[in-house]
N, C-alpha and C positions, 0 to 999 in steps of 0.2 A: 291315539289308539283306538278307540271307540268308534271316532268318527271315520276312519279308514276302515273297520270292518264294517261299517253302515256304505260306504260309498262301492265296497268291494261287491257286498250284496246286492247292492243297486244295478251294478255295472255286471253283474252275474244274471239277474232277472231283465235287463233291458236288452242286453247281447244279442240274445237270439232273434229281437223283432230287428236290429238292423243288420243282420246277415240275410248277403242277397239269397233271392230264391233258385239261384242256378245254383247253389252248393247243400239242396232237398236230397236227398238218398232214393227220393220214391217220386214215383208219378202216378197221376190219378187218370183214370181211363173212363169214358162212359161209352157205351154202345145203342146208337138210338136206330129205331126204323123212321126214318123218313117220312116213307109214304110206302104204303102195300095196294097196289090195284089189280082188280083183276080184269084183263080184259073178253078172258074166255075160261069159263068153269071147267070142274072137270064132271060133277054130276048135273044132270037136269034140276033137279031139286036146289042146286046149291051145293056149295061146299063149307065144309068147315073146319075151318085153317086155324092152325096155331105155328108158332116158331119155337123150334129146340135149339137151343146154345149149347155146345159143348165146348168147357174151357180148358185147356190141357198147358201146363208149366213145367220148367225144367226145375222148378224148387217146390211146387206144391200139387197134393193129388189133384186128378181129375174132378172136375165137379161140372152139373148138366143141370138147365135152368129150361121152363118152358114158359113161354107168354103167350096168352093168358095162361095162369096157373091152371092145373088140373080141376075138375072137368072141364073148364070154360075151355071156349073158342070163339075165333068171329065167323058169322054166317057173312058168307057172299053171295049174295043174289040179286046181281045187277047193282052192287055195291060202289059206293063214288069210291072212296079209300078207305086206308087207316094211316093215321098221320101222326108223327111226333108223339112215338111210345119209346120209353126206357127200358132196353131190354138187358142192360147188364152194367153195374158201376163196380171197380177195383181198382188196386194200385200193381202198377210192375215197381220192382226194386231193380237195381242197378245190378247187372248180369244176368236178368230173366230176361227169358223168351217166353211168350206166351202166344196160344194159338186159338183162336174162338171160330168155331165151326158152326154156321148158322144154316136151318135146314128149314123151310118153309114146308108144312107137311099137312096133307086134308087128312083130316080126322073121319074116320070109318067107325060101325058099330062091331067088337069082336064079340063072336069068335066068326062069324061070318063073313067078316070084310075085313082086310087087312089096311092101316093106313096108307096113305097113297102120298110119294115123294113127290112134290114139286119143284125143288130145287134144293142145291146145297151149295153155300158161298163159303170163302174161308179168307181170315184175316189175321193174318202173321205178324206179331208187334215183339221188337227185340231191342232190348236198352242198355247200352254198353254204357261205362261210365263217362266215355267224355260227350257226349251230346244229348240231344233229345231222343226219345222212343222212335225207333224207324219203323215204319208201316208198309205192309205190304199185303195187297189183296189179289186173291187168285178163286180160280173154279178149283175144287182138288177133283184127281183123277178116282174114282169108286165103281164100284158095279152098280149098275141099275141108275146110274146118273144120267138123268133127263136132259136135253137140250137145252143149254146157258148160251145168252148173249152178252159178252161183258161190254157196257157201252160207255165205258171209260169212268174215269175221276168226276167226281163232281164238287165243289167247294171244302177246302181244307182237306181233312181225311177220308173223303167219302168215293161213296161207288154207286154205279148205277148198272143194274142188271134187269135184262129180261126171261124168266123164267116158263121153260115150255114143260111142264109134266102131266104124264094122262090125259090128253086133249085138254090141256089146259093152258093158259097163256097168264102169268101176272109178272105186274113191273114192279121192281122192290129199289129200294133208296135206302140204304147204309152211312150212318156219320160213324167216326170213333172221333171222340173227342179226347186231345192229350193234355193235359195240363201238370202245373205243378203242385 
């Protein structure tokens, strides 16, 4: 009898290791800034740029992130590019829908000047029970949205955009990694 109890304990310990990953109820997500290049800048002296990320979920309260975090920014004056920056990581559960709104913003000194929006893009992730999360990239319709060119998909779940806000032109490539 003791031997059977020991076997059952070992099976209970080892069974989760043998289950296929497809049975997992959550998927891991990570949003990366592959590149951000300034082709034309907003201000003569150079742009101080940051990314604002807003996350909306049908299951959890909204969250906001800033990269780099306050009060930092990236200074663009004839800059080559920003590469391979992790913007956000999280999980999506079954029957959850996430919306990530990514804005590139030129920071100014308040109260004399307000921040200038260079452009906003959005990625929607929907996870139904049956399959991997479905990813849809889009340009949101909003007041004050500068002109944005969608240059199409890039490897995996990525997208390439050209943002044209406030006399500037920025080349933006984002990747969304979806895993178990």
